[in-house]
C-alpha positions in Angstrom: 168.4 111.6 136.4 166.5 110.7 132.6 166.6 107.0 133.9 164.2 108.1 137.4 161.7 109.1 135.1 160.4 106.4 133.7 160.6 104.6 137.3 158.5 107.7 138.8 155.8 107.1 135.7 155.4 103.7 136.8 154.9 104.7 140.1 152.4 107.3 139.4 150.6 104.5 137.0 150.1 102.3 139.3 149.3 104.8 141.9 146.2 106.0 139.2 145.5 101.8 138.6 145.0 101.2 142.6 143.2 104.7 143.1 140.7 103.4 140.2 140.9 100.0 141.7 139.5 101.4 144.5 136.4 103.3 142.9 135.1 101.4 140.1 131.9 99.9 141.2 132.5 96.1 141.3 135.2 93.8 141.6 137.9 93.2 138.8 137.7 89.8 137.1 140.7 88.6 138.6 139.3 89.2 141.6 136.0 88.0 141.2 137.8 84.7 140.2 139.5 84.3 143.2 136.3 84.7 145.4 134.5 81.8 143.6 137.6 79.4 143.4 137.7 80.1 147.5 134.1 79.9 148.1 134.0 76.5 145.9 136.8 74.9 147.6 135.9 75.9 150.9 132.4 74.3 150.6 133.8 71.5 149.6 136.6 71.1 151.9 134.2 71.8 154.8 132.2 68.6 153.5 134.7 66.3 152.4 136.3 66.7 156.0 132.4 65.9 157.6 133.1 62.8 155.7 136.3 61.6 156.0 135.9 61.8 159.2 132.7 59.6 159.1 134.7 57.1 157.3 135.6 53.8 158.6 139.5 53.5 159.4 141.4 52.4 156.5 142.6 52.9 153.1 139.4 54.8 152.3 139.6 57.3 155.4 143.6 57.5 154.5 142.6 58.3 150.8 139.9 60.8 151.5 142.3 63.1 154.3 144.9 63.2 151.6 142.9 64.3 149.5 141.9 67.0 152.4 145.6 68.0 153.1 146.0 68.6 149.2 143.2 70.7 149.0 143.6 72.3 152.0 147.6 73.3 150.8 146.0 74.1 147.7 143.3 76.9 149.6 146.4 78.1 151.4 148.4 78.8 147.9 145.7 81.0 146.8 145.3 82.6 149.9 148.6 83.9 150.0 148.0 84.7 146.1 144.8 86.5 147.0 146.7 88.4 149.9 149.8 89.8 146.8 147.1 90.7 144.4 144.9 92.6 147.2 147.4 94.4 147.9 148.4 95.2 144.3 144.8 95.9 143.3 142.1 97.0 146.3 138.9 95.5 146.5 136.3 98.5 145.8 135.6 100.3 148.6 132.3 99.8 150.3 129.7 101.3 149.1 127.4 104.3 151.0 124.6 102.3 151.3 126.6 99.9 153.9 127.3 102.0 157.1 127.5 102.1 160.9 128.0 99.0 162.5 127.4 97.0 158.5 130.9 98.8 157.8 132.7 97.4 160.6 131.4 93.8 160.5 132.3 93.9 156.7 136.0 94.6 157.0 136.0 92.3 160.5 134.4 90.3 158.5 136.7 90.4 155.3 139.5 90.5 157.5 138.7 87.1 159.8 138.0 84.9 155.8 141.8 85.6 155.1 142.6 84.2 158.8 140.7 81.5 158.2 142.0 80.6 154.9 145.6 80.7 156.1 144.9 79.1 159.8 142.9 76.2 158.8 145.2 75.2 156.3 148.6 75.6 158.4 147.0 73.7 161.7 145.7 70.8 159.8 149.4 71.1 158.0 150.7 71.0 161.6 148.4 68.0 162.0 149.6 66.1 159.4 153.0 66.8 160.2 152.9 65.7 163.6 151.5 62.3 163.1 153.0 61.2 159.7 156.2 63.3 160.6 158.3 63.3 156.7 156.0 61.4 155.0 153.2 64.1 153.7 151.5 63.5 150.5 152.6 65.6 147.8 150.5 68.0 146.2 148.7 66.1 143.5 151.5 64.3 142.9 153.0 67.5 141.4 154.6 69.1 144.2 156.6 67.6 147.1 155.0 69.5 150.5 157.9 70.3 152.4 157.8 68.4 155.8 158.3 70.6 159.1 161.7 70.0 160.6 160.5 71.1 164.0 159.4 67.6 164.3 162.4 65.5 163.4 163.8 65.0 167.0 160.2 65.8 169.3 159.5 63.1 171.2 156.1 61.0 171.0 154.2 62.8 173.9 155.7 66.2 172.5 153.9 65.5 169.1 150.6 63.9 170.4 150.8 66.9 172.8 151.4 69.0 169.4 148.8 67.2 167.1 145.9 67.5 169.6 146.3 71.2 170.0 146.4 72.2 166.1 143.4 69.7 165.9 141.7 71.3 168.1 142.4 74.8 166.8 141.1 73.4 163.8 137.7 72.1 164.8 137.0 75.7 166.2 137.8 77.1 163.0 136.0 75.2 161.4 133.0 75.9 162.8 133.8 79.5 163.0 134.4 78.9 158.8 131.1 77.5 158.8 129.2 80.1 160.5 130.7 82.9 158.6 130.1 81.5 155.6 126.6 81.0 156.3 126.5 84.4 157.4 128.5 86.4 154.7 126.2 85.2 152.4 122.8 85.6 153.9 123.9 88.8 154.5 124.7 89.3 151.0 121.3 87.9 150.4 119.5 90.3 152.5 121.3 93.4 151.1 120.4 92.9 147.4 116.7 91.7 147.9 115.7 93.4 151.0 118.2 96.7 151.0 117.9 96.9 147.5 121.8 98.0 147.5 124.4 96.9 145.0 126.8 94.4 147.9 126.2 91.3 145.5 126.3 92.5 141.8 130.0 94.0 142.6 131.1 90.0 142.9 128.2 89.0 140.2 128.4 92.3 137.7 125.9 90.0 135.3 123.0 90.0 138.0 120.4 93.2 137.6 120.6 95.4 139.8 118.2 95.5 142.5 114.9 97.2 142.0 
């Protein structure tokens, strides 16, 4: 029985910590780091992918796409780590200033971002695996990235079909991510400068509260 007491206290302590996390007025330092790191990577990837697509066929284009792939896999790993952290430490609750359809839209955008942060790298992985087979780039020369065995015995025609489907999915998600990012940033600025509520300062605590 005595050994159960510390475990119960740990669970109660974690529950209190999670409850406090929901009711704080801004995101944690780790949550803020995750957010801005991911934002920088996504913006860079959108630009770099566009740049790579416009390069002429050759070694420079290949190198650009390899970097794009490596950063995409980094986005996937960070997204998974961010989900694990979010389960342990919930994000602050949406403020009372955000109500009705805006609250529903906030939740929808939150989950859609996570879907895209996973879906974009996975579709890119499928594209690379369908065309390159076992020859996937290592992650920055450190971590060998696993190939997908499903393509090993696949006919060239089926590989091409998989590559085309993954490319089309990737293309649609790129546009969705771009538009969602613009909308997300625009509404954050709108809340701060027009609605005068603390939506933006929750992610940038050093920013002065709106007057």
